[in-house]
N, C-alpha and C positions, 0 to 999 in steps of 0.2 A: 719537840725540837725539829727545826727544819735545817737541812744541810744545804750548803751551796751546791749548785750543779757542778759536776765534774767537767772540766774542760779537757777534751782530747786533742792533743796537738796534731797538726796535719801529718799525714803519712805519705812519704813519697811513693811507697808501694801501692797504696790505695789510689793515688792519683794516676799511677801507671796503669793499674787495672781499669781505671775509668777512661783510658785512652789518651791521657795527657802526656806531653813530653815534660820531663822534669830535669831541672838543673839544681844540684845540691852543692852549696858552698860550705865545706867543713871548716870549723875554726877551733883552734886549740894550741896549746903549747906542744913542743916536740915531745913525743913519748906519751901523749895523753890518750891515744887509742883511735885517732882519726883514720889511719890506714886500715886498721882492723875493722872499724865500722864501715868504711867504704867497701871493703871486700865482702862483708856480710850482706850489705845492701845489694850489690851486684849479684852475689850468689843467690839471694832470695828472689830477686827480680828475674833472674835468668837472662838478663840483658844489661847493657850499659858499658860505660867506659870510665876508668879512673884516670884523671889527669893530675899529675903532681909536678911542680916546678923542680923538685928533686930529681926527676927522671933525666933532666938535662945533664946532671952531674954523674950519671951512671955510665961507666965505660967498661965494657967487658965484664959486667956483673959486679964491678967495684965502684963504690960511691966515693967520688973525689970532689969535695966542695971547693970552689974557687970564688971567694967573695967578690973579686973584680968582675966576674961574669954573671952576677946575680940579676942585673937588669936584663941581660940577654936571655937568661933562663926564664924570667917572668914573661918576657915578650914571646918566647917560644911556646910557653904553656898557653898563653892567651890566644895565640894563633891556632894551636891545636884545638882549643875549646871552640873557637869560631868555625873551624872546619867541621867539628862534630855537630854543631848546631846546623850548619848548612847541609850536612849529610843526614839530618833529621834523626840523629841518635836519640833514642827515647829516654835514656837515663845517662846524664853526664854528671860526674862527681868531681869537684875540684878539691883535691886533697892537699891543701897548703895550710900553713899556720893561720893566715888571714887574721892576724891579731890587730892590724891597723886598717883603716878604711881604704887607703890607697892600694892595698893588696887586693881588695875585693872589688873595687869600683869598676875595673875593666870587664869583669865578668857580668 
């Protein structure tokens, strides 16, 4: 019997170790573990930044979502990502639901 070769998915950590700059777009429903994964990646890499549109709604450590400001929140996060790219941050993680293409496209 022959078995199909195993495919190993690309690893952002291996790319970082290889000297690459890495942008990771996390996708998933709320509560699915995106933020936990983002923190684990940054911790393992010992470098990087996590950018979440939800950060816009944090005031004094309290999350207060305002649907009428969602477009502003996305624009703010996209600007932060562009700044991180320009600053040559080696690992940038976008921690949003990204469930539809328009949410991911600007990154």
